[in-house]
All heavy atoms as TSV, in Angstrom:
chain	resi	resn	atom	element	x	y	z
A	1	MET	N	N	-17.398	-1.620	18.984
A	1	MET	CA	C	-16.431	-2.215	19.881
A	1	MET	C	C	-15.940	-3.520	19.252
A	1	MET	O	O	-16.731	-4.361	18.843
A	1	MET	CB	C	-17.093	-2.463	21.236
A	1	MET	CG	C	-16.300	-3.283	22.198
A	1	MET	SD	S	-15.045	-2.590	23.253
A	1	MET	CE	C	-15.442	-0.990	23.685
A	2	THR	N	N	-14.656	-3.699	19.229
A	2	THR	CA	C	-14.052	-4.897	18.668
A	2	THR	C	C	-13.970	-5.972	19.737
A	2	THR	O	O	-13.541	-5.717	20.863
A	2	THR	CB	C	-12.643	-4.587	18.144
A	2	THR	OG1	O	-12.746	-3.514	17.217
A	2	THR	CG2	C	-12.041	-5.760	17.456
A	3	GLU	N	N	-14.405	-7.171	19.376
A	3	GLU	CA	C	-14.398	-8.278	20.327
A	3	GLU	C	C	-13.738	-9.504	19.723
A	3	GLU	O	O	-13.791	-9.721	18.518
A	3	GLU	CB	C	-15.825	-8.659	20.721
A	3	GLU	CG	C	-16.560	-7.612	21.497
A	3	GLU	CD	C	-17.957	-8.064	21.871
A	3	GLU	OE1	O	-18.342	-9.186	21.497
A	3	GLU	OE2	O	-18.652	-7.298	22.528
A	4	VAL	N	N	-13.118	-10.291	20.603
A	4	VAL	CA	C	-12.562	-11.585	20.224
A	4	VAL	C	C	-13.015	-12.570	21.284
A	4	VAL	O	O	-12.794	-12.366	22.474
A	4	VAL	CB	C	-11.018	-11.546	20.160
A	4	VAL	CG1	C	-10.452	-12.906	19.863
A	4	VAL	CG2	C	-10.564	-10.542	19.121
A	5	LYS	N	N	-13.675	-13.630	20.849
A	5	LYS	CA	C	-14.174	-14.637	21.792
A	5	LYS	C	C	-13.090	-15.675	22.052
A	5	LYS	O	O	-12.412	-16.138	21.136
A	5	LYS	CB	C	-15.403	-15.330	21.208
A	5	LYS	CG	C	-16.491	-14.377	20.822
A	5	LYS	CD	C	-17.624	-14.458	21.742
A	5	LYS	CE	C	-18.671	-13.443	21.271
A	5	LYS	NZ	N	-19.786	-13.383	22.069
A	6	LEU	N	N	-12.942	-16.053	23.317
A	6	LEU	CA	C	-11.990	-17.087	23.704
A	6	LEU	C	C	-12.649	-18.452	23.630
A	6	LEU	O	O	-13.721	-18.665	24.195
A	6	LEU	CB	C	-11.501	-16.862	25.135
A	6	LEU	CG	C	-10.569	-15.687	25.394
A	6	LEU	CD1	C	-10.294	-15.575	26.885
A	6	LEU	CD2	C	-9.285	-15.845	24.641
A	7	SER	N	N	-12.004	-19.361	22.903
A	7	SER	CA	C	-12.551	-20.711	22.857
A	7	SER	C	C	-12.141	-21.487	24.112
A	7	SER	O	O	-12.880	-22.303	24.621
A	7	SER	CB	C	-12.083	-21.441	21.599
A	7	SER	OG	O	-10.677	-21.468	21.542
A	8	SER	N	N	-10.932	-21.222	24.577
A	8	SER	CA	C	-10.479	-21.803	25.838
A	8	SER	C	C	-9.448	-20.851	26.441
A	8	SER	O	O	-8.807	-20.093	25.719
A	8	SER	CB	C	-9.866	-23.188	25.617
A	8	SER	OG	O	-8.672	-23.087	24.897
A	9	PRO	N	N	-9.264	-20.887	27.755
A	9	PRO	CA	C	-8.325	-19.973	28.401
A	9	PRO	C	C	-6.876	-20.153	27.933
A	9	PRO	O	O	-6.077	-19.238	28.020
A	9	PRO	CB	C	-8.446	-20.308	29.890
A	9	PRO	CG	C	-9.753	-20.988	30.030
A	9	PRO	CD	C	-10.032	-21.661	28.736
A	10	SER	N	N	-6.555	-21.313	27.409
A	10	SER	CA	C	-5.180	-21.549	26.980
A	10	SER	C	C	-4.862	-20.843	25.658
A	10	SER	O	O	-3.706	-20.709	25.290
A	10	SER	CB	C	-4.917	-23.041	26.840
A	10	SER	OG	O	-5.762	-23.591	25.855
A	11	ASP	N	N	-5.882	-20.379	24.935
A	11	ASP	CA	C	-5.690	-19.703	23.660
A	11	ASP	C	C	-5.576	-18.185	23.807
A	11	ASP	O	O	-5.888	-17.441	22.880
A	11	ASP	CB	C	-6.846	-20.013	22.712
A	11	ASP	CG	C	-6.861	-21.455	22.269
A	11	ASP	OD1	O	-5.804	-22.101	22.356
A	11	ASP	OD2	O	-7.925	-21.919	21.838
A	12	LEU	N	N	-5.106	-17.719	24.922
A	12	LEU	CA	C	-5.025	-16.287	25.182
A	12	LEU	C	C	-4.071	-15.597	24.208
A	12	LEU	O	O	-4.387	-14.536	23.668
A	12	LEU	CB	C	-4.587	-16.034	26.622
A	12	LEU	CG	C	-4.569	-14.573	27.062
A	12	LEU	CD1	C	-5.963	-13.990	26.965
A	12	LEU	CD2	C	-4.051	-14.462	28.470
A	13	ASP	N	N	-2.907	-16.182	23.960
A	13	ASP	CA	C	-1.943	-15.572	23.045
A	13	ASP	C	C	-2.516	-15.456	21.639
A	13	ASP	O	O	-2.377	-14.429	20.974
A	13	ASP	CB	C	-0.644	-16.377	23.006
A	13	ASP	CG	C	0.143	-16.280	24.299
A	13	ASP	OD1	O	0.024	-15.229	24.963
A	13	ASP	OD2	O	0.866	-17.238	24.615
A	14	LYS	N	N	-3.167	-16.494	21.189
A	14	LYS	CA	C	-3.770	-16.494	19.855
A	14	LYS	C	C	-4.859	-15.422	19.771
A	14	LYS	O	O	-4.957	-14.694	18.773
A	14	LYS	CB	C	-4.360	-17.869	19.546
A	14	LYS	CG	C	-4.896	-18.006	18.158
A	14	LYS	CD	C	-5.397	-19.414	17.915
A	14	LYS	CE	C	-5.973	-19.558	16.517
A	14	LYS	NZ	N	-6.492	-20.895	16.279
A	15	SER	N	N	-5.645	-15.306	20.816
A	15	SER	CA	C	-6.725	-14.326	20.842
A	15	SER	C	C	-6.180	-12.905	20.835
A	15	SER	O	O	-6.745	-12.024	20.181
A	15	SER	CB	C	-7.597	-14.523	22.071
A	15	SER	OG	O	-8.168	-15.810	22.054
A	16	LEU	N	N	-5.086	-12.662	21.541
A	16	LEU	CA	C	-4.481	-11.333	21.547
A	16	LEU	C	C	-3.970	-10.967	20.160
A	16	LEU	O	O	-4.085	-9.826	19.719
A	16	LEU	CB	C	-3.353	-11.259	22.567
A	16	LEU	CG	C	-3.791	-11.206	24.026
A	16	LEU	CD1	C	-2.586	-11.306	24.945
A	16	LEU	CD2	C	-4.568	-9.948	24.305
A	17	ARG	N	N	-3.373	-11.941	19.447
A	17	ARG	CA	C	-2.903	-11.687	18.083
A	17	ARG	C	C	-4.070	-11.346	17.161
A	17	ARG	O	O	-3.989	-10.433	16.344
A	17	ARG	CB	C	-2.136	-12.895	17.550
A	17	ARG	CG	C	-0.692	-12.881	17.983
A	17	ARG	CD	C	0.094	-13.980	17.314
A	17	ARG	NE	N	0.118	-15.115	18.249
A	17	ARG	CZ	C	-0.201	-16.355	17.966
A	17	ARG	NH1	N	-0.534	-16.701	16.760
A	17	ARG	NH2	N	-0.160	-17.298	18.888
A	18	LEU	N	N	-5.180	-12.088	17.311
A	18	LEU	CA	C	-6.362	-11.802	16.496
A	18	LEU	C	C	-6.915	-10.407	16.785
A	18	LEU	O	O	-7.311	-9.685	15.867
A	18	LEU	CB	C	-7.441	-12.854	16.749
A	18	LEU	CG	C	-7.193	-14.244	16.188
A	18	LEU	CD1	C	-8.279	-15.203	16.662
A	18	LEU	CD2	C	-7.158	-14.203	14.675
A	19	LEU	N	N	-6.949	-10.037	18.050
A	19	LEU	CA	C	-7.437	-8.715	18.434
A	19	LEU	C	C	-6.560	-7.627	17.823
A	19	LEU	O	O	-7.064	-6.640	17.273
A	19	LEU	CB	C	-7.472	-8.578	19.950
A	19	LEU	CG	C	-7.919	-7.224	20.481
A	19	LEU	CD1	C	-9.366	-6.959	20.097
A	19	LEU	CD2	C	-7.740	-7.160	21.983
A	20	LYS	N	N	-5.261	-7.811	17.893
A	20	LYS	CA	C	-4.344	-6.821	17.336
A	20	LYS	C	C	-4.544	-6.675	15.831
A	20	LYS	O	O	-4.552	-5.567	15.299
A	20	LYS	CB	C	-2.905	-7.219	17.631
A	20	LYS	CG	C	-1.907	-6.182	17.223
A	20	LYS	CD	C	-0.501	-6.560	17.593
A	20	LYS	CE	C	0.475	-5.525	17.097
A	20	LYS	NZ	N	1.851	-5.895	17.349
A	21	LYS	N	N	-4.743	-7.791	15.124
A	21	LYS	CA	C	-4.985	-7.742	13.684
A	21	LYS	C	C	-6.282	-7.000	13.365
A	21	LYS	O	O	-6.335	-6.193	12.441
A	21	LYS	CB	C	-5.050	-9.149	13.097
A	21	LYS	CG	C	-3.701	-9.775	12.897
A	21	LYS	CD	C	-3.839	-11.118	12.217
A	21	LYS	CE	C	-2.497	-11.786	12.071
A	21	LYS	NZ	N	-2.600	-13.083	11.387
A	22	LYS	N	N	-7.321	-7.273	14.148
A	22	LYS	CA	C	-8.596	-6.606	13.918
A	22	LYS	C	C	-8.474	-5.103	14.131
A	22	LYS	O	O	-8.980	-4.304	13.342
A	22	LYS	CB	C	-9.682	-7.164	14.846
A	22	LYS	CG	C	-10.245	-8.484	14.407
A	22	LYS	CD	C	-11.402	-8.885	15.299
A	22	LYS	CE	C	-12.048	-10.161	14.812
A	22	LYS	NZ	N	-13.230	-10.516	15.599
A	23	LEU	N	N	-7.805	-4.709	15.213
A	23	LEU	CA	C	-7.624	-3.290	15.497
A	23	LEU	C	C	-6.809	-2.613	14.401
A	23	LEU	O	O	-7.070	-1.467	14.024
A	23	LEU	CB	C	-6.947	-3.106	16.853
A	23	LEU	CG	C	-7.771	-3.509	18.073
A	23	LEU	CD1	C	-6.930	-3.404	19.338
A	23	LEU	CD2	C	-9.020	-2.671	18.188
A	24	ASP	N	N	-5.813	-3.316	13.897
A	24	ASP	CA	C	-4.981	-2.767	12.835
A	24	ASP	C	C	-5.786	-2.577	11.551
A	24	ASP	O	O	-5.668	-1.554	10.876
A	24	ASP	CB	C	-3.784	-3.688	12.592
A	24	ASP	CG	C	-2.721	-3.037	11.745
A	24	ASP	OD1	O	-2.569	-1.798	11.836
A	24	ASP	OD2	O	-2.035	-3.757	10.990
A	25	ARG	N	N	-6.603	-3.553	11.204
A	25	ARG	CA	C	-7.433	-3.460	10.005
A	25	ARG	C	C	-8.433	-2.309	10.093
A	25	ARG	O	O	-8.728	-1.653	9.100
A	25	ARG	CB	C	-8.195	-4.755	9.763
A	25	ARG	CG	C	-7.396	-5.741	8.966
A	25	ARG	CD	C	-8.259	-6.929	8.578
A	25	ARG	NE	N	-7.641	-8.106	9.166
A	25	ARG	CZ	C	-8.235	-8.981	9.936
A	25	ARG	NH1	N	-9.502	-8.869	10.203
A	25	ARG	NH2	N	-7.584	-10.005	10.437
A	26	GLU	N	N	-8.966	-2.077	11.285
A	26	GLU	CA	C	-9.940	-1.007	11.471
A	26	GLU	C	C	-9.274	0.366	11.582
A	26	GLU	O	O	-9.958	1.384	11.530
A	26	GLU	CB	C	-10.774	-1.270	12.721
A	26	GLU	CG	C	-11.668	-2.479	12.589
A	26	GLU	CD	C	-12.383	-2.827	13.870
A	26	GLU	OE1	O	-12.250	-2.073	14.860
A	26	GLU	OE2	O	-13.072	-3.861	13.902
A	27	GLY	N	N	-7.966	0.410	11.754
A	27	GLY	CA	C	-7.255	1.679	11.818
A	27	GLY	C	C	-7.253	2.312	13.194
A	27	GLY	O	O	-6.893	3.478	13.340
A	28	ILE	N	N	-7.648	1.566	14.198
A	28	ILE	CA	C	-7.738	2.119	15.548
A	28	ILE	C	C	-6.357	2.402	16.116
A	28	ILE	O	O	-6.119	3.452	16.728
A	28	ILE	CB	C	-8.537	1.171	16.469
A	28	ILE	CG1	C	-9.983	1.106	15.994
A	28	ILE	CG2	C	-8.463	1.624	17.918
A	28	ILE	CD1	C	-10.833	0.089	16.695
A	29	ILE	N	N	-5.422	1.490	15.904
A	29	ILE	CA	C	-4.061	1.665	16.436
A	29	ILE	C	C	-3.403	2.892	15.818
A	29	ILE	O	O	-2.781	3.701	16.510
A	29	ILE	CB	C	-3.222	0.397	16.202
A	29	ILE	CG1	C	-3.797	-0.751	17.032
A	29	ILE	CG2	C	-1.766	0.630	16.567
A	29	ILE	CD1	C	-3.123	-2.076	16.811
A	30	LYS	N	N	-3.578	3.063	14.512
A	30	LYS	CA	C	-2.999	4.211	13.816
A	30	LYS	C	C	-3.574	5.518	14.361
A	30	LYS	O	O	-2.849	6.485	14.601
A	30	LYS	CB	C	-3.268	4.093	12.320
A	30	LYS	CG	C	-2.646	5.179	11.501
A	30	LYS	CD	C	-2.930	4.971	10.032
A	30	LYS	CE	C	-2.342	6.085	9.203
A	30	LYS	NZ	N	-2.661	5.950	7.786
A	31	GLU	N	N	-4.881	5.530	14.580
A	31	GLU	CA	C	-5.533	6.728	15.091
A	31	GLU	C	C	-5.052	7.074	16.497
A	31	GLU	O	O	-4.822	8.241	16.815
A	31	GLU	CB	C	-7.044	6.518	15.098
A	31	GLU	CG	C	-7.818	7.740	15.502
A	31	GLU	CD	C	-9.314	7.513	15.451
A	31	GLU	OE1	O	-9.772	6.584	14.776
A	31	GLU	OE2	O	-10.027	8.292	16.127
A	32	ILE	N	N	-4.868	6.078	17.323
A	32	ILE	CA	C	-4.387	6.314	18.684
A	32	ILE	C	C	-2.981	6.909	18.660
A	32	ILE	O	O	-2.675	7.848	19.391
A	32	ILE	CB	C	-4.414	5.011	19.507
A	32	ILE	CG1	C	-5.856	4.613	19.799
A	32	ILE	CG2	C	-3.638	5.161	20.803
A	32	ILE	CD1	C	-6.023	3.261	20.419
A	33	ARG	N	N	-2.132	6.369	17.802
A	33	ARG	CA	C	-0.770	6.893	17.689
A	33	ARG	C	C	-0.767	8.339	17.199
A	33	ARG	O	O	0.037	9.151	17.641
A	33	ARG	CB	C	0.051	6.024	16.756
A	33	ARG	CG	C	0.434	4.719	17.379
A	33	ARG	CD	C	1.327	3.911	16.486
A	33	ARG	NE	N	1.635	2.634	17.109
A	33	ARG	CZ	C	1.762	1.495	16.464
A	33	ARG	NH1	N	1.634	1.457	15.161
A	33	ARG	NH2	N	2.029	0.392	17.103
A	34	GLU	N	N	-1.672	8.656	16.272
A	34	GLU	CA	C	-1.754	10.027	15.769
A	34	GLU	C	C	-2.246	10.989	16.834
A	34	GLU	O	O	-1.845	12.147	16.868
A	34	GLU	CB	C	-2.676	10.083	14.553
A	34	GLU	CG	C	-2.065	9.479	13.311
A	34	GLU	CD	C	-3.016	9.484	12.127
A	34	GLU	OE1	O	-4.198	9.879	12.298
A	34	GLU	OE2	O	-2.590	9.086	11.044
A	35	ARG	N	N	-3.117	10.543	17.703
A	35	ARG	CA	C	-3.681	11.417	18.732
A	35	ARG	C	C	-2.782	11.595	19.951
A	35	ARG	O	O	-3.081	12.417	20.815
A	35	ARG	CB	C	-5.033	10.875	19.195
A	35	ARG	CG	C	-6.107	11.019	18.165
A	35	ARG	CD	C	-7.402	10.529	18.713
A	35	ARG	NE	N	-8.473	10.646	17.737
A	35	ARG	CZ	C	-9.742	10.684	18.045
A	35	ARG	NH1	N	-10.110	10.596	19.312
A	35	ARG	NH2	N	-10.654	10.785	17.116
A	36	LYS	N	N	-1.693	10.842	20.020
A	36	LYS	CA	C	-0.796	10.964	21.171
A	36	LYS	C	C	-0.220	12.366	21.286
A	36	LYS	O	O	-0.065	12.903	22.372
A	36	LYS	CB	C	0.360	9.968	21.064
A	36	LYS	CG	C	0.067	8.628	21.648
A	36	LYS	CD	C	1.318	7.782	21.629
A	36	LYS	CE	C	1.070	6.455	22.291
A	36	LYS	NZ	N	2.274	5.612	22.281
A	37	THR	N	N	0.130	12.951	20.151
A	37	THR	CA	C	0.731	14.284	20.159
A	37	THR	C	C	-0.131	15.235	19.349
A	37	THR	O	O	-0.765	14.838	18.372
A	37	THR	CB	C	2.149	14.268	19.561
A	37	THR	OG1	O	2.079	13.771	18.229
A	37	THR	CG2	C	3.068	13.378	20.378
A	38	PHE	N	N	-0.131	16.479	19.739
A	38	PHE	CA	C	-0.896	17.492	19.033
A	38	PHE	C	C	-0.086	18.011	17.858
A	38	PHE	O	O	1.100	18.296	17.980
A	38	PHE	CB	C	-1.230	18.662	19.963
A	38	PHE	CG	C	-1.941	19.774	19.269
A	38	PHE	CD1	C	-3.280	19.662	18.965
A	38	PHE	CD2	C	-1.267	20.918	18.894
A	38	PHE	CE1	C	-3.948	20.677	18.316
A	38	PHE	CE2	C	-1.926	21.937	18.248
A	38	PHE	CZ	C	-3.267	21.825	17.952
A	39	ARG	N	N	-0.739	18.101	16.702
A	39	ARG	CA	C	-0.097	18.705	15.534
A	39	ARG	C	C	-0.981	19.835	15.037
A	39	ARG	O	O	-2.194	19.702	14.954
A	39	ARG	CB	C	0.100	17.661	14.434
A	39	ARG	CG	C	1.164	16.664	14.800
A	39	ARG	CD	C	1.464	15.741	13.673
A	39	ARG	NE	N	0.289	14.893	13.439
A	39	ARG	CZ	C	0.181	14.031	12.448
A	39	ARG	NH1	N	1.154	13.890	11.603
A	39	ARG	NH2	N	-0.889	13.307	12.307
A	40	LYS	N	N	-0.347	20.949	14.700
A	40	LYS	CA	C	-1.090	22.103	14.230
A	40	LYS	C	C	-1.729	21.808	12.883
A	40	LYS	O	O	-1.266	20.958	12.122
A	40	LYS	CB	C	-0.169	23.310	14.085
A	40	LYS	CG	C	0.421	23.781	15.389
A	40	LYS	CD	C	1.090	25.136	15.294
A	40	LYS	CE	C	2.026	25.297	14.135
A	40	LYS	NZ	N	2.744	26.587	14.169
A	41	LYS	N	N	-2.780	22.529	12.594
A	41	LYS	CA	C	-3.494	22.342	11.344
A	41	LYS	C	C	-2.588	22.632	10.147
A	41	LYS	O	O	-2.653	21.951	9.131
A	41	LYS	CB	C	-4.721	23.248	11.318
A	41	LYS	CG	C	-5.709	22.901	10.265
A	41	LYS	CD	C	-6.977	23.699	10.442
A	41	LYS	CE	C	-8.011	23.230	9.446
A	41	LYS	NZ	N	-9.265	23.946	9.615
A	42	SER	N	N	-1.726	23.627	10.277
A	42	SER	CA	C	-0.815	23.959	9.187
A	42	SER	C	C	0.164	22.818	8.924
A	42	SER	O	O	0.514	22.533	7.776
A	42	SER	CB	C	-0.042	25.238	9.500
A	42	SER	OG	O	0.721	25.078	10.681
A	43	ARG	N	N	0.590	22.156	9.979
A	43	ARG	CA	C	1.510	21.021	9.815
A	43	ARG	C	C	0.811	19.843	9.126
A	43	ARG	O	O	1.406	19.169	8.284
A	43	ARG	CB	C	2.038	20.585	11.192
A	43	ARG	CG	C	3.035	19.479	11.161
A	43	ARG	CD	C	4.296	19.914	10.459
A	43	ARG	NE	N	5.202	18.784	10.357
A	43	ARG	CZ	C	6.377	18.829	9.801
A	43	ARG	NH1	N	6.832	19.954	9.302
A	43	ARG	NH2	N	7.133	17.764	9.734
A	44	LEU	N	N	-0.463	19.613	9.473
A	44	LEU	CA	C	-1.219	18.538	8.838
A	44	LEU	C	C	-1.387	18.794	7.345
A	44	LEU	O	O	-1.232	17.884	6.524
A	44	LEU	CB	C	-2.590	18.383	9.501
A	44	LEU	CG	C	-2.596	17.868	10.932
A	44	LEU	CD1	C	-4.002	17.930	11.505
A	44	LEU	CD2	C	-2.057	16.464	10.999
A	45	SER	N	N	-1.691	20.042	6.987
A	45	SER	CA	C	-1.866	20.349	5.561
A	45	SER	C	C	-0.532	20.248	4.826
A	45	SER	O	O	-0.485	19.806	3.671
A	45	SER	CB	C	-2.485	21.726	5.373
A	45	SER	OG	O	-1.642	22.732	5.887
A	46	TYR	N	N	0.560	20.633	5.480
A	46	TYR	CA	C	1.889	20.497	4.880
A	46	TYR	C	C	2.205	19.030	4.590
A	46	TYR	O	O	2.668	18.686	3.497
A	46	TYR	CB	C	2.953	21.087	5.809
A	46	TYR	CG	C	4.366	20.731	5.434
A	46	TYR	CD1	C	4.999	21.363	4.371
A	46	TYR	CD2	C	5.064	19.757	6.129
A	46	TYR	CE1	C	6.294	21.034	4.008
A	46	TYR	CE2	C	6.351	19.417	5.774
A	46	TYR	CZ	C	6.972	20.059	4.727
A	46	TYR	OH	O	8.250	19.729	4.366
A	47	GLU	N	N	1.927	18.168	5.551
A	47	GLU	CA	C	2.191	16.739	5.368
A	47	GLU	C	C	1.315	16.156	4.267
A	47	GLU	O	O	1.761	15.322	3.487
A	47	GLU	CB	C	1.968	15.993	6.681
A	47	GLU	CG	C	3.021	16.297	7.722
A	47	GLU	CD	C	2.722	15.710	9.082
A	47	GLU	OE1	O	1.664	15.054	9.250
A	47	GLU	OE2	O	3.538	15.908	9.994
A	48	LYS	N	N	0.077	16.611	4.183
A	48	LYS	CA	C	-0.836	16.134	3.150
A	48	LYS	C	C	-0.315	16.516	1.761
A	48	LYS	O	O	-0.288	15.686	0.842
A	48	LYS	CB	C	-2.223	16.730	3.382
A	48	LYS	CG	C	-3.273	16.230	2.443
A	48	LYS	CD	C	-4.620	16.843	2.775
A	48	LYS	CE	C	-5.683	16.399	1.792
A	48	LYS	NZ	N	-6.981	17.020	2.096
A	49	ARG	N	N	0.113	17.784	1.599
A	49	ARG	CA	C	0.648	18.223	0.313
A	49	ARG	C	C	1.916	17.459	-0.049
A	49	ARG	O	O	2.130	17.097	-1.203
A	49	ARG	CB	C	0.957	19.717	0.344
A	49	ARG	CG	C	-0.269	20.583	0.172
A	49	ARG	CD	C	0.080	22.045	0.115
A	49	ARG	NE	N	0.208	22.506	1.503
A	49	ARG	CZ	C	1.254	23.181	1.974
A	49	ARG	NH1	N	2.236	23.524	1.211
A	49	ARG	NH2	N	1.304	23.542	3.243
A	50	ARG	N	N	2.736	17.194	0.944
A	50	ARG	CA	C	3.985	16.466	0.720
A	50	ARG	C	C	3.716	15.037	0.227
A	50	ARG	O	O	4.361	14.550	-0.691
A	50	ARG	CB	C	4.782	16.443	2.019
A	50	ARG	CG	C	6.188	16.007	1.879
A	50	ARG	CD	C	6.949	16.305	3.156
A	50	ARG	NE	N	8.228	15.648	3.082
A	50	ARG	CZ	C	8.816	15.016	4.063
A	50	ARG	NH1	N	8.238	14.971	5.240
A	50	ARG	NH2	N	9.974	14.441	3.916
A	51	LYS	N	N	2.735	14.378	0.836
A	51	LYS	CA	C	2.367	13.032	0.403
A	51	LYS	C	C	1.818	13.041	-1.016
A	51	LYS	O	O	2.111	12.143	-1.808
A	51	LYS	CB	C	1.327	12.437	1.360
A	51	LYS	CG	C	1.897	11.993	2.675
A	51	LYS	CD	C	0.813	11.419	3.573
A	51	LYS	CE	C	1.357	11.072	4.938
A	51	LYS	NZ	N	0.297	10.563	5.829
A	52	GLN	N	N	1.011	14.053	-1.345
A	52	GLN	CA	C	0.458	14.154	-2.686
A	52	GLN	C	C	1.560	14.327	-3.724
A	52	GLN	O	O	1.518	13.716	-4.791
A	52	GLN	CB	C	-0.526	15.318	-2.777
A	52	GLN	CG	C	-1.833	15.073	-2.062
A	52	GLN	CD	C	-2.717	16.298	-2.036
A	52	GLN	OE1	O	-2.259	17.414	-2.291
A	52	GLN	NE2	N	-3.983	16.111	-1.700
A	53	LYS	N	N	2.557	15.157	-3.415
A	53	LYS	CA	C	3.686	15.355	-4.328
A	53	LYS	C	C	4.452	14.055	-4.528
A	53	LYS	O	O	4.837	13.705	-5.642
A	53	LYS	CB	C	4.651	16.415	-3.787
A	53	LYS	CG	C	4.261	17.822	-4.050
A	53	LYS	CD	C	5.367	18.748	-3.581
A	53	LYS	CE	C	5.078	20.187	-3.858
A	53	LYS	NZ	N	6.140	21.073	-3.406
A	54	TYR	N	N	4.666	13.348	-3.447
A	54	TYR	CA	C	5.412	12.081	-3.520
A	54	TYR	C	C	4.663	11.063	-4.379
A	54	TYR	O	O	5.260	10.415	-5.240
A	54	TYR	CB	C	5.639	11.537	-2.111
A	54	TYR	CG	C	6.339	10.206	-2.090
A	54	TYR	CD1	C	7.701	10.106	-2.356
A	54	TYR	CD2	C	5.632	9.035	-1.814
A	54	TYR	CE1	C	8.349	8.886	-2.344
A	54	TYR	CE2	C	6.264	7.809	-1.808
A	54	TYR	CZ	C	7.626	7.746	-2.066
A	54	TYR	OH	O	8.265	6.526	-2.058
A	55	ARG	N	N	3.360	10.938	-4.163
A	55	ARG	CA	C	2.564	9.994	-4.950
A	55	ARG	C	C	2.570	10.355	-6.432
A	55	ARG	O	O	2.660	9.488	-7.299
A	55	ARG	CB	C	1.130	9.939	-4.431
A	55	ARG	CG	C	1.008	9.203	-3.125
A	55	ARG	CD	C	-0.442	9.043	-2.718
A	55	ARG	NE	N	-0.518	8.494	-1.381
A	55	ARG	CZ	C	-1.247	9.009	-0.402
A	55	ARG	NH1	N	-1.988	10.065	-0.612
A	55	ARG	NH2	N	-1.256	8.455	0.793
A	56	ALA	N	N	2.472	11.658	-6.731
A	56	ALA	CA	C	2.494	12.102	-8.123
A	56	ALA	C	C	3.840	11.782	-8.767
A	56	ALA	O	O	3.900	11.363	-9.925
A	56	ALA	CB	C	2.213	13.603	-8.188
A	57	LYS	N	N	4.904	11.950	-8.013
A	57	LYS	CA	C	6.249	11.660	-8.527
A	57	LYS	C	C	6.382	10.161	-8.841
A	57	LYS	O	O	6.903	9.775	-9.888
A	57	LYS	CB	C	7.296	12.070	-7.492
A	57	LYS	CG	C	8.726	11.857	-7.921
A	57	LYS	CD	C	9.673	12.316	-6.832
A	57	LYS	CE	C	11.099	12.024	-7.194
A	57	LYS	NZ	N	12.025	12.378	-6.116
A	58	ILE	N	N	5.908	9.313	-7.941
A	58	ILE	CA	C	5.980	7.866	-8.139
A	58	ILE	C	C	5.145	7.444	-9.346
A	58	ILE	O	O	5.573	6.633	-10.166
A	58	ILE	CB	C	5.508	7.118	-6.870
A	58	ILE	CG1	C	6.444	7.400	-5.691
A	58	ILE	CG2	C	5.408	5.619	-7.110
A	58	ILE	CD1	C	7.855	6.922	-5.885
A	59	GLU	N	N	3.931	8.012	-9.475
A	59	GLU	CA	C	3.075	7.670	-10.597
A	59	GLU	C	C	3.688	8.090	-11.925
A	59	GLU	O	O	3.594	7.371	-12.909
A	59	GLU	CB	C	1.701	8.316	-10.427
A	59	GLU	CG	C	0.846	7.633	-9.401
A	59	GLU	CD	C	-0.522	8.283	-9.266
A	59	GLU	OE1	O	-0.906	9.063	-10.170
A	59	GLU	OE2	O	-1.195	8.011	-8.263
A	60	SER	N	N	4.329	9.251	-11.955
A	60	SER	CA	C	4.941	9.712	-13.200
A	60	SER	C	C	6.135	8.818	-13.572
A	60	SER	O	O	6.407	8.612	-14.761
A	60	SER	CB	C	5.389	11.169	-13.090
A	60	SER	OG	O	6.442	11.300	-12.161
A	61	GLN	N	N	6.837	8.287	-12.589
A	61	GLN	CA	C	7.952	7.390	-12.873
A	61	GLN	C	C	7.462	6.039	-13.389
A	61	GLN	O	O	8.105	5.411	-14.213
A	61	GLN	CB	C	8.803	7.177	-11.627
A	61	GLN	CG	C	9.616	8.373	-11.232
A	61	GLN	CD	C	10.385	8.149	-9.939
A	61	GLN	OE1	O	10.169	7.168	-9.246
A	61	GLN	NE2	N	11.250	9.095	-9.598
A	62	ASN	N	N	6.320	5.593	-12.901
A	62	ASN	CA	C	5.776	4.306	-13.301
A	62	ASN	C	C	5.177	4.309	-14.703
A	62	ASN	O	O	5.002	3.257	-15.306
A	62	ASN	CB	C	4.713	3.822	-12.299
A	62	ASN	CG	C	5.336	3.425	-10.980
A	62	ASN	OD1	O	6.513	3.112	-10.912
A	62	ASN	ND2	N	4.533	3.435	-9.945
A	63	LYS	N	N	4.836	5.490	-15.224
A	63	LYS	CA	C	4.236	5.571	-16.547
A	63	LYS	C	C	5.232	5.237	-17.652
A	63	LYS	O	O	4.854	4.815	-18.722
A	63	LYS	CB	C	3.663	6.961	-16.779
A	63	LYS	CG	C	2.403	7.219	-15.965
A	63	LYS	CD	C	1.830	8.570	-16.252
A	63	LYS	CE	C	0.579	8.790	-15.425
A	63	LYS	NZ	N	0.019	10.118	-15.636
A	64	TYR	N	N	6.497	5.460	-17.392
A	64	TYR	CA	C	7.501	5.240	-18.444
A	64	TYR	C	C	8.077	3.882	-18.419
A	64	TYR	O	O	8.153	3.083	-17.696
A	64	TYR	CB	C	8.618	6.274	-18.322
A	64	TYR	CG	C	8.108	7.679	-18.503
A	64	TYR	CD1	C	8.053	8.574	-17.452
A	64	TYR	CD2	C	7.649	8.120	-19.742
A	64	TYR	CE1	C	7.585	9.859	-17.609
A	64	TYR	CE2	C	7.179	9.398	-19.908
A	64	TYR	CZ	C	7.159	10.257	-18.846
A	64	TYR	OH	O	6.682	11.518	-19.007
């Protein structure tokens, strides 16, 4: 569980920003967004292959 301690009640905005950063670093926000909608297993594998192709293309361009 991610926690942020409040030093004083007036620092609520600062504490919310810190909490958001922590959640982002841990990948919780990304996971929640991914779970909002159902995607078929075939679609997930398609997206994975597509990302791999893109990365390979970028790496081959950077070698020259």
